[in-house]
Backbone bond lengths (Angstrom), bond angles and torsions (degrees), N, CA, C in turn:
res aa  C-N    CA-C-N  psi(-1)  N-CA   C-N-CA  omega(-1)  CA-C   N-CA-C  phi
1 M - - - 1.465 - - 1.521 110.05 -
2 C 1.385 117.94 132.42 1.474 119.48 178.98 1.463 115.86 -66.50
3 K 1.345 114.35 133.38 1.510 118.81 -177.97 1.563 104.77 -93.14
4 L 1.308 114.00 120.67 1.414 120.17 -162.98 1.602 111.51 -122.59
5 G 1.353 116.29 129.73 1.429 122.02 171.54 1.539 110.25 -112.34
6 I 1.303 115.98 130.62 1.503 123.67 -176.15 1.499 107.62 -111.29
7 Y 1.334 117.65 125.46 1.456 122.25 -179.93 1.604 107.92 -120.93
8 I 1.265 119.24 131.14 1.455 123.55 -175.40 1.529 111.71 -114.16
9 D 1.275 117.49 117.40 1.439 121.66 169.40 1.547 105.60 -82.01
10 F 1.292 113.77 90.52 1.496 119.80 -162.64 1.592 109.31 -71.83
11 D 1.222 122.53 -33.16 1.506 125.47 176.54 1.523 105.79 -53.20
12 N 1.310 119.34 -53.09 1.438 126.59 -176.71 1.542 108.57 -61.08
13 I 1.292 117.87 -50.26 1.480 123.03 -173.34 1.611 108.58 -67.60
14 W 1.272 118.14 -44.90 1.384 123.55 -178.05 1.532 108.18 -61.91
15 A 1.293 120.67 -41.40 1.521 123.54 177.60 1.515 107.56 -56.11
16 S 1.308 116.55 -45.75 1.491 118.68 179.33 1.469 114.90 -69.07
17 V 1.308 122.58 -30.12 1.393 125.20 177.38 1.526 109.84 -69.67
18 L 1.361 117.39 -32.21 1.438 119.91 171.33 1.485 112.54 -66.99
19 D 1.292 122.35 -36.59 1.382 124.98 173.46 1.480 116.11 -62.67
20 L 1.334 115.48 -26.95 1.495 119.73 -178.36 1.405 115.76 -74.91
21 V 1.376 118.59 -23.54 1.383 126.11 -175.42 1.580 109.00 -95.97
22 S 1.352 114.73 96.42 1.537 114.14 -170.09 1.405 114.22 -62.12
23 E 1.396 118.97 -28.92 1.559 118.47 179.87 1.473 117.34 -68.59
24 I 1.410 109.43 -20.49 1.584 114.82 178.85 1.523 111.05 -77.00
25 K 1.341 114.26 107.70 1.520 113.66 -179.57 1.555 107.32 -132.72
26 L 1.298 118.49 -47.09 1.466 118.78 -179.37 1.472 112.37 -83.39
27 K 1.365 113.34 154.72 1.493 117.73 178.89 1.514 107.17 -64.84
28 K 1.369 120.49 -29.49 1.444 120.62 177.83 1.603 104.00 -106.83
29 E 1.306 114.61 121.92 1.418 118.31 179.77 1.519 117.48 -121.92
30 S 1.330 114.43 169.78 1.453 116.39 -178.24 1.510 111.20 -83.40
31 K 1.283 119.92 158.01 1.506 127.27 177.77 1.458 111.70 -51.99
32 E 1.310 120.20 -41.75 1.385 123.45 175.22 1.477 118.48 -57.50
33 N 1.284 113.41 -47.51 1.506 124.85 -179.65 1.557 106.26 -65.20
34 I 1.384 118.45 -43.00 1.442 120.67 -179.61 1.511 112.07 -61.99
35 N 1.386 113.02 -42.22 1.534 117.32 178.06 1.557 110.79 -61.62
36 K 1.374 112.96 -37.46 1.537 110.90 -179.39 1.497 110.11 -73.10
37 L 1.390 120.05 -27.37 1.451 120.46 174.37 1.541 112.79 -65.28
38 E 1.341 113.29 -37.45 1.506 121.72 -177.80 1.578 104.83 -66.92
39 R 1.315 117.87 -44.47 1.452 119.45 -173.63 1.611 107.58 -69.27
40 C 1.311 112.99 -35.82 1.519 115.85 177.71 1.524 111.78 -68.60
41 F 1.201 116.97 -33.55 1.483 123.38 177.73 1.546 111.65 -67.38
42 I 1.387 115.41 -47.48 1.386 119.45 -179.92 1.603 111.09 -69.04
43 D 1.333 119.51 -31.93 1.422 121.82 177.94 1.561 106.12 -69.13
44 L 1.124 118.02 -40.04 1.527 122.77 -178.90 1.534 109.07 -58.37
45 I 1.316 109.60 -52.97 1.575 115.63 -178.58 1.517 108.56 -57.56
46 D 1.354 119.07 -48.93 1.443 122.92 -176.20 1.567 110.76 -60.98
47 K 1.287 117.85 -43.22 1.483 119.59 -176.73 1.502 112.67 -73.46
48 V 1.375 118.45 -30.29 1.462 118.41 179.77 1.481 106.23 -77.30
49 I 1.258 121.11 -44.07 1.508 119.51 177.14 1.428 116.65 -60.86
50 Y 1.392 117.02 -35.61 1.396 122.88 177.92 1.567 108.85 -67.04
51 E 1.287 118.96 -26.81 1.415 118.46 177.73 1.478 113.04 -61.22
52 F 1.344 120.77 -28.47 1.477 125.54 -177.81 1.513 112.98 -105.47
53 N 1.288 118.90 17.73 1.487 122.26 -177.46 1.487 115.18 -62.60
54 D 1.369 113.39 -26.49 1.505 114.58 177.51 1.504 116.49 -82.47
55 E 1.359 115.12 1.56 1.433 121.02 176.29 1.584 111.35 -111.68
56 N 1.275 112.91 164.50 1.490 118.76 -175.08 1.529 106.28 -90.65
57 I 1.390 118.81 93.13 1.399 120.96 -178.31 1.550 107.49 -79.61
58 K 1.352 115.60 113.92 1.441 122.92 176.54 1.534 111.56 -72.80
59 Y 1.261 116.74 -39.30 1.476 120.80 176.77 1.441 109.18 -170.93
60 I 1.461 113.97 160.59 1.460 121.18 172.52 1.523 105.97 -130.63
61 K 1.401 113.70 125.87 1.434 118.78 -175.64 1.530 110.58 -120.56
62 A 1.345 117.83 134.32 1.415 120.36 177.71 1.551 109.30 -123.13
63 F 1.400 109.03 140.18 1.496 117.28 -170.77 1.522 110.04 -125.24
64 S 1.363 113.22 126.26 1.427 120.09 179.68 1.579 110.74 -176.25
65 D 1.323 116.20 157.51 1.414 120.39 165.30 1.536 105.33 -84.85
66 F 1.343 113.83 80.15 1.506 118.12 -168.47 1.536 113.73 -58.24
67 E 1.282 120.02 -34.99 1.474 119.77 179.20 1.483 116.30 -64.32
68 K 1.364 118.18 -14.59 1.451 117.85 -176.13 1.624 110.16 -104.88
69 L 1.299 111.56 5.16 1.561 115.57 179.50 1.531 107.95 -75.57
70 P 1.338 117.19 146.07 1.416 121.41 173.03 1.516 114.48 -51.96
71 F 1.351 116.23 129.84 1.513 123.47 -179.95 1.457 115.26 71.64
72 S 1.379 119.30 14.65 1.508 122.49 -177.01 1.541 106.01 -71.78
73 K 1.298 120.65 -20.18 1.538 120.99 -178.26 1.542 106.76 -81.43
74 Q 1.330 115.77 -21.31 1.509 116.59 -177.73 1.552 109.91 -98.27
75 I 1.295 117.27 -23.46 1.460 119.72 -174.22 1.623 105.70 -126.37
76 N 1.332 115.56 124.61 1.447 117.10 176.70 1.516 110.94 -80.25
77 I 1.331 113.11 86.10 1.522 116.87 -175.47 1.428 112.96 -64.90
78 I 1.363 120.82 -40.38 1.444 121.26 179.34 1.442 110.89 -62.32
79 D 1.330 125.96 -46.92 1.342 126.03 -179.63 1.581 114.24 -56.48
80 I 1.375 111.90 -42.43 1.492 116.71 177.40 1.572 112.11 -61.75
81 L 1.355 112.53 -44.86 1.477 117.92 179.21 1.559 108.50 -59.56
82 H 1.308 117.58 -46.26 1.510 119.04 -178.77 1.432 112.13 -61.72
83 S 1.407 116.23 -37.09 1.461 118.37 179.99 1.518 113.71 -65.92
84 K 1.312 115.21 -18.44 1.484 121.68 174.14 1.538 115.82 -94.87
85 G 1.363 112.08 9.48 1.443 114.28 -177.83 1.540 115.72 76.31
86 I 1.261 118.67 21.71 1.444 122.97 -177.11 1.554 110.62 -107.23
87 Q 1.340 111.40 122.24 1.414 119.62 -177.47 1.590 109.79 -74.38
88 T 1.286 120.44 140.11 1.450 123.64 179.82 1.496 113.16 -110.03
89 Y 1.211 118.70 139.62 1.510 123.88 -179.57 1.588 110.24 -130.81
90 I 1.255 115.01 122.15 1.475 121.37 -178.96 1.498 108.63 -104.63
91 P 1.282 119.75 108.16 1.533 117.92 -176.74 1.529 112.70 -74.21
92 Y 1.276 113.93 167.03 1.489 121.84 173.56 1.474 106.64 -68.34
93 V 1.361 118.68 126.16 1.416 120.96 177.19 1.548 111.43 -125.31
94 R 1.291 112.38 139.50 1.477 119.32 -174.71 1.508 111.11 -139.40
95 N 1.362 117.53 133.60 1.433 122.09 -177.84 1.577 112.51 50.00
96 N 1.298 115.47 43.64 1.404 124.29 177.46 1.532 115.50 61.10
97 K 1.291 113.86 14.71 1.430 120.71 176.86 1.516 107.97 -88.47
98 D 1.363 115.28 114.30 1.494 120.36 178.77 1.521 112.27 -79.20
99 M 1.264 117.00 129.59 1.396 120.06 -175.61 1.525 112.44 -109.04
100 S 1.304 115.27 19.49 1.484 119.50 -171.73 1.545 113.97 -61.81
101 D 1.379 114.11 -36.44 1.507 118.94 179.94 1.501 111.36 -62.93
102 R 1.388 112.50 -45.65 1.443 115.96 179.16 1.452 114.15 -63.51
103 A 1.329 117.99 -42.63 1.573 126.48 176.06 1.485 107.97 -55.00
104 L 1.361 116.56 -47.20 1.419 118.53 -177.56 1.500 114.90 -64.71
105 I 1.382 116.48 -43.28 1.428 121.03 178.65 1.523 111.30 -61.03
106 I 1.314 116.61 -46.49 1.472 123.24 179.82 1.524 108.46 -56.32
107 S 1.370 112.84 -51.98 1.459 117.40 -177.12 1.528 112.77 -56.87
108 A 1.291 117.31 -44.98 1.451 118.75 179.64 1.637 111.75 -65.35
109 I 1.183 114.57 -41.42 1.520 118.61 177.32 1.500 110.60 -60.24
110 K 1.352 111.48 -49.11 1.431 118.92 175.04 1.548 117.53 -55.10
111 D 1.298 112.71 -48.18 1.448 119.29 172.41 1.487 116.75 -54.80
112 I 1.352 116.72 -44.06 1.449 121.14 -179.43 1.575 115.06 -84.61
113 A 1.298 117.88 -46.44 1.416 121.63 -169.18 1.544 114.34 -90.77
114 I 1.322 117.99 -29.82 1.471 123.42 -174.74 1.504 110.65 -105.92
115 D 1.287 116.77 -60.01 1.474 118.74 178.91 1.483 114.92 -75.99
116 K 1.409 116.87 -14.80 1.410 123.34 174.18 1.547 111.80 45.71
117 R 1.318 114.43 66.87 1.465 124.06 -176.07 1.591 110.67 -83.81
118 N 1.347 113.17 6.03 1.503 115.55 173.92 1.555 112.98 57.55
119 L 1.293 115.57 42.20 1.452 120.31 176.55 1.573 108.99 -75.78
120 D 1.258 117.32 141.79 1.477 122.92 171.71 1.539 111.40 -91.53
121 K 1.304 116.56 -29.67 1.461 120.53 -177.00 1.564 114.42 -151.09
122 I 1.269 116.28 147.71 1.493 122.17 173.32 1.496 110.09 -119.29
123 I 1.296 111.11 131.31 1.530 118.64 169.28 1.467 110.64 -107.48
124 L 1.339 117.23 126.12 1.427 122.56 178.93 1.523 109.15 -115.84
125 L 1.329 118.77 119.90 1.397 126.14 178.22 1.582 109.71 -91.13
126 T 1.337 115.69 100.66 1.390 121.96 -178.01 1.484 112.79 -172.55
127 G 1.315 119.36 168.58 1.444 120.80 169.50 1.546 112.93 -130.04
128 D 1.384 111.28 1.68 1.395 125.34 -178.40 1.491 117.14 -63.75
129 I 1.280 122.24 121.88 1.522 122.32 -179.95 1.492 112.93 -65.98
130 D 1.352 117.60 -16.41 1.426 124.02 -175.84 1.517 111.42 -60.96
131 Y 1.243 119.58 -15.21 1.501 126.40 -176.96 1.574 111.59 -91.49
132 L 1.263 119.53 0.16 1.363 120.83 -174.12 1.514 110.17 -63.98
133 P 1.354 121.87 -35.93 1.550 121.46 172.49 1.483 113.84 -54.66
134 L 1.399 115.02 -34.60 1.427 117.30 -173.72 1.633 107.90 -71.19
135 F 1.355 115.65 -41.60 1.402 124.39 -176.70 1.653 106.83 -66.02
136 E 1.322 113.70 -38.65 1.490 118.61 176.04 1.556 111.59 -60.74
137 F 1.366 114.13 -43.14 1.496 121.37 -179.37 1.565 105.61 -63.81
138 L 1.317 116.83 -49.62 1.472 120.10 -177.81 1.563 112.52 -55.66
139 S 1.368 108.17 -46.87 1.497 116.60 -177.14 1.476 115.69 -66.38
140 E 1.318 116.58 -40.03 1.478 123.29 -175.91 1.550 115.17 -87.94
141 S 1.333 115.74 -31.63 1.481 119.56 -164.57 1.581 114.97 -113.67
142 T 1.378 116.04 -7.97 1.427 120.83 -168.58 1.556 108.84 -135.85
143 E 1.317 115.13 169.77 1.441 121.06 170.97 1.560 108.47 -104.64
144 V 1.284 118.07 8.00 1.429 121.32 -176.83 1.512 108.53 -80.40
145 S 1.403 115.76 123.97 1.492 119.81 175.90 1.543 106.99 -78.75
146 F 1.364 113.91 163.29 1.442 117.26 178.32 1.516 108.63 -151.85
147 E 1.378 111.88 161.65 1.448 119.45 176.05 1.475 109.99 -142.53
148 I 1.318 122.08 148.12 1.450 126.24 176.32 1.545 106.95 -106.29
149 Y 1.321 116.41 126.86 1.376 122.08 176.33 1.564 105.48 -113.59
150 S 1.343 114.83 125.51 1.390 119.98 -178.01 1.471 114.80 -149.98
151 F 1.335 117.18 151.04 1.518 118.66 171.84 1.580 107.27 -70.42
152 K 1.231 115.58 146.36 1.550 118.41 -175.57 1.489 111.27 -64.01
153 N 1.276 120.58 -31.91 1.495 120.32 -175.71 1.582 108.50 -82.11
154 R 1.338 117.81 -4.66 1.486 118.30 -179.71 1.646 109.41 -117.15
155 L 1.328 115.65 0.15 1.385 117.72 179.73 1.511 113.09 -78.43
156 S 1.320 114.82 121.93 1.481 115.76 -177.82 1.500 112.24 -72.89
157 D 1.368 117.08 138.21 1.438 123.01 -175.26 1.534 107.42 -64.01
158 G 1.323 118.84 -24.45 1.440 122.16 -176.22 1.559 110.89 -60.84
159 Y 1.328 119.45 -30.27 1.431 122.87 179.17 1.531 109.93 -65.70
160 K 1.259 115.84 -36.10 1.447 121.92 179.28 1.584 115.32 -66.55
161 E 1.265 112.89 -19.57 1.479 121.49 -176.85 1.485 112.55 -88.41
162 V 1.397 115.84 -11.65 1.581 121.13 -179.65 1.496 104.73 -95.59
163 F 1.344 116.57 112.68 1.457 119.43 -170.80 1.531 115.87 -55.90
164 Y 1.430 112.06 -39.03 1.434 115.32 -177.53 1.496 117.76 -73.80
165 L 1.355 113.23 -11.35 1.462 119.93 -178.33 1.552 114.45 -89.13
166 K 1.361 113.07 -11.72 1.454 117.44 -171.53 1.507 114.99 -62.33
167 N 1.313 116.61 -33.13 1.505 122.98 173.16 1.565 114.98 -85.27
168 K 1.303 113.75 2.92 1.458 119.76 -176.66 1.530 114.17 -99.92
169 L 1.377 114.21 -12.00 1.415 118.48 -169.42 1.545 112.39 -98.34
170 E 1.291 112.86 127.10 1.506 122.83 -176.32 1.593 110.43 -127.97
171 L 1.296 111.29 137.79 1.553 114.31 -173.83 1.465 108.31 -98.24
172 I 1.388 116.56 129.77 1.483 125.35 169.92 1.541 109.29 -60.71
173 D 1.346 114.56 -29.23 1.488 119.25 -179.21 1.451 107.68 -52.98
174 E 1.355 120.07 -43.71 1.463 123.63 -170.13 1.621 109.14 -71.08
175 I 1.318 113.80 -27.72 1.508 116.49 176.38 1.494 108.20 -73.76
176 L 1.293 119.94 -38.70 1.354 123.47 -176.16 1.640 116.83 -88.66
177 D 1.352 108.37 -9.49 1.501 120.52 -174.74 1.527 110.32 54.03
178 I 1.347 114.27 59.26 1.466 123.04 175.52 1.519 109.82 -134.59
179 D 1.342 113.97 177.97 1.442 121.13 167.89 1.494 109.33 -131.29
180 S 1.338 114.72 95.78 1.442 117.37 -171.50 1.509 113.77 -67.35
181 Q 1.292 119.61 -25.17 1.457 119.41 174.77 1.584 110.81 -63.31
182 K 1.275 113.43 -46.98 1.494 117.26 -177.40 1.640 108.39 -67.44
183 L 1.319 114.23 -39.82 1.499 114.68 177.74 1.497 114.38 -61.06
184 E 1.401 112.69 -45.23 1.492 114.41 176.23 1.508 114.72 -65.42
185 D 1.234 115.27 -35.94 1.533 118.66 -175.92 1.603 106.86 -75.62
186 S 1.232 119.60 -39.20 1.417 121.20 175.28 1.524 114.84 -65.24
187 K 1.312 117.02 -39.81 1.480 120.60 176.35 1.519 111.39 -65.26
188 K 1.366 117.81 -48.38 1.466 119.47 -176.54 1.490 111.32 -69.05
189 F 1.377 117.92 -29.26 1.515 114.94 177.05 1.520 108.69 -68.97
190 K 1.360 119.12 -39.53 1.492 118.29 -179.94 1.486 110.36 -63.21
191 I 1.451 117.33 -38.46 1.370 116.57 -177.44 1.515 112.31 -71.91
192 F 1.312 120.21 -30.12 1.456 123.16 177.57 1.526 107.19 -69.50
193 K 1.329 121.56 -46.23 1.433 123.19 -179.04 1.607 109.05 -60.90
194 G 1.399 116.36 -38.27 1.421 120.56 -177.54 1.539 106.69 -67.54
195 Y 1.338 117.15 -41.63 1.498 123.92 178.64 1.528 109.21 -58.76
196 L 1.315 119.52 -45.00 1.419 120.75 -178.67 1.515 109.01 -62.72
197 H 1.343 116.05 -47.09 1.493 122.03 179.31 1.532 113.80 -56.32
198 E 1.396 112.52 -43.70 1.454 116.80 179.52 1.474 114.38 -70.87
199 K 1.318 119.07 -32.01 1.503 121.32 -179.15 1.563 112.01 -91.27
200 K 1.392 112.01 -2.97 1.515 116.52 -173.96 1.420 116.85 59.48
201 L 1.322 116.35 42.06 1.499 124.43 -175.37 1.542 106.23 -101.66
202 D 1.298 114.26 140.97 1.500 122.17 179.84 1.470 109.96 -123.75
203 V 1.347 111.04 119.77 1.570 117.67 -179.61 1.581 108.32 -99.86
204 I 1.324 116.17 -3.31 1.451 118.88 -178.15 1.534 110.22 -76.09
205 T 1.370 117.83 -46.42 1.393 119.75 -175.48 1.569 111.76 -95.30
206 R 1.313 118.35 -14.72 1.495 119.76 177.21 1.489 107.61 -155.05
207 E 1.304 116.48 157.73 1.428 121.35 169.48 1.540 114.44 -70.29
208 L 1.256 119.39 160.40 1.428 121.32 176.35 1.498 106.63 -61.26
209 T 1.275 118.99 131.94 1.477 122.28 -178.25 1.526 112.04 -63.88
210 D 1.254 119.03 -35.89 1.533 122.80 179.19 1.454 110.65 -134.70
211 L 1.335 117.41 92.93 1.482 121.19 -177.90 1.416 111.85 -62.41
212 K 1.414 117.10 -43.11 1.512 118.13 -175.22 1.526 111.44 -65.01
213 L 1.374 115.75 -35.76 1.426 122.67 -176.95 1.471 107.63 -65.96
214 T 1.428 116.62 -42.24 1.435 120.81 176.86 1.494 114.05 -60.37
215 I 1.296 115.69 -42.72 1.520 120.52 178.34 1.550 109.05 -63.61
216 T 1.369 116.12 -42.46 1.451 118.48 -179.69 1.495 112.85 -61.11
217 N 1.412 115.92 -40.67 1.385 121.88 178.91 1.541 115.20 -66.00
218 L 1.328 114.05 -39.48 1.435 121.08 178.69 1.490 108.41 -64.23
219 N 1.359 117.02 -50.27 1.468 121.42 -176.00 1.558 113.06 -64.79
220 R 1.347 115.11 -26.60 1.441 120.48 179.72 1.507 111.53 -76.05
221 K 1.349 115.98 -33.14 1.454 122.37 -171.39 1.529 110.61 -88.31
222 Y 1.370 115.30 -37.49 1.470 120.77 -170.87 1.504 106.25 -111.89
223 Y 1.437 115.72 155.58 1.431 118.43 179.64 1.481 116.12 -71.23
224 C 1.412 115.26 -24.02 1.488 118.43 -177.09 1.481 115.11 -89.35
225 N 1.274 119.65 159.35 1.401 121.91 -175.71 1.551 112.52 -96.01
226 F 1.269 117.21 142.00 1.429 122.19 171.55 1.458 115.62 -115.86
227 E 1.377 118.96 131.66 1.445 124.42 -174.77 1.519 107.71 -104.45
228 E 1.318 118.79 157.85 1.448 124.75 -177.93 1.561 109.96 -58.66
229 Q 1.350 114.81 -47.15 1.439 119.18 -176.54 1.614 111.59 -63.47
230 R 1.381 119.41 -33.22 1.392 120.54 173.87 1.524 113.86 -68.52
231 I 1.384 116.93 -40.19 1.415 121.39 -177.04 1.544 108.94 -65.98
232 K 1.352 116.42 -39.48 1.448 121.05 -178.03 1.575 108.47 -66.86
233 K 1.314 116.38 -39.85 1.509 120.84 175.98 1.495 109.10 -60.04
234 Y 1.367 120.83 -42.06 1.495 126.95 -179.02 1.560 110.93 -64.70
235 I 1.368 112.70 -38.38 1.438 115.00 -178.29 1.561 108.19 -70.48
236 K 1.244 120.93 -38.94 1.456 124.57 175.74 1.524 110.38 -61.27
237 R 1.421 112.42 -42.45 1.446 113.94 179.40 1.496 117.32 -63.96
238 I 1.355 112.61 -37.85 1.513 119.94 177.38 1.494 109.56 -64.19
239 K 1.378 120.64 -41.74 1.413 121.51 -178.81 1.537 111.70 -67.62
240 N 1.353 113.49 -34.14 1.569 118.11 178.07 1.472 106.70 -67.18
241 E 1.317 119.77 -37.79 1.481 119.66 -175.54 1.547 111.81 -67.59
242 N 1.345 111.52 -22.25 1.494 114.88 -178.43 1.507 111.38 -103.88
């Protein structure tokens, strides 16, 4: 039986969980929506862990500055993770710079090269390209196999350009039977249209007078990030609808 270590880039995964709950839009949400977010989170954990039930999971580790995550005051994320047997690691943080990715990389290398835990495989839940050096180390210096599990909307295109990683990429979307890209895009489009209505802005007869200010206001009010390219695409889409 394969000896497996699972490492979770929790900042990345939590952002995707937020995208999955269509009702979650504002940084301040109703109790009903928060409860739905919590149920979605627990369901995700259960389904992902179940995916590896046939293997010998030695441990599951999650890395984040948990108290700074969106809705962490409403949902006890750490308690939920512990109830599922997941170890939590809070990295040293200074000047709002999150060191989770570095802490995860060091922990994985320590487990394999120093503590020699005799793992056969590592699973990393992330889509962040910052972990490429870890995969290069595993590929070049160890016999440990590895796979990257990511939501499609969070998977960096950089991974697809590295030839030896192409067979290492797995989508959490397939476990949950969803399309995270479509879910994210649909939600953000509804948010943008609602914002235009609220501010009485019209993109049919004229462009937004200050695109950067619009993006700043959207990102300040909602938990998700809006980029200039996405907003321009939405403006074109609204014009075509009319």
